[in-house]
C-alpha positions, 0 to 999 in steps of 0.5 A: 401604391406609391410605397409599392412602386418605390419599394420595387425601384429599390429592389431593382436597384439592389439587384442591379448592383449585385453584378457590380463591385461590392459597395455600400448602399444608403437607404432612406425611409421617408414619412411625409406630413400626411403619413405616407412612407417612401423608401429610396436609396442614396437620395435623402428625404425631401424637406418637411419629411421625417427621415430614417437613414440606414447603410446596407453593404452590398452582397458578394456576387458569388457564394463563398465556400463555408469556412469550417469552424475550428475544432475546439481545443481538447480540454486537458484531462484533469490530473487526479492525484494518486491515492495515498498508499496505505502502508500495512504492517507485515502480517505475522509469519505463519505458524510452522505446521507439517504442511509448511515445515520441511518435507519428510524426505528432507528431515534429519535426525535430531541432534545427539542427546545425553542423559547425565547424572549428578554426584547426588544421583540427580538426573537431567538431559543435555546435548553437551557430553561434558557439562561444566563441573560442579562443587559438591559440598564436603562434610566439616567436623569439629575436633570432637567429630561432630558437624561444625558450622563454625569451622566453615564449609568446603566443597569438592569439584566433581563432574557429572557422568553423561551417557549418550541416548540411543538413536531410537529414543532420541525423539522421545527424550527431546520431547521430554526435554521440551516439556521440562523447558516449557515448565521452567519458562512458566514457573522459573525465575522471572529474571531468567525468562528471556533465556528460558524462552530462547531455549524453548524456541530452540527445542521446539524447532528441533522437534518440529523440523527433525524426523521427530516432527513426522 
């Protein structure tokens, strides 16, 4: 009963202080020799009692508006390094086909071609109307009129005779010349392979991109 009375007194004291200016309140919890417990404010426990002291701050008279917690700072988005750019080799140029070649309406006739004959009745095709002259060997005889290898050898400069191929037969002869160039590339002298390849490429382009490629 004594504990309850003292507790009510403390509560009333606290309520009475509610309207006053904010101050600190000291609460004493006293336990006497018989074990009875009393709680009192601002008055220390009597001698011979076990004392526990606690300081309590007075509550404010009015409620303060709630303070909004500051919004958390946005976390910076981690910067992801750009993936390495994979450099790929340029794809090979597509093979020239009829679809990717010159339109039929834009095609031109193939270049002029000549059929040339040599001094010994050899025949070949050329796009040069006057090929370089060649040296035709001459017969060398001795004093008796027979062939003489000891006397040496001699030749005579001659020119091949060339005639222009008619326009209607140009494509057929260009294709023939291309086949001869391809054969020369396969079976010719190794040291001349680069030159032979360039000649094949040139003739293939003529046949493919001219009216012969229709």
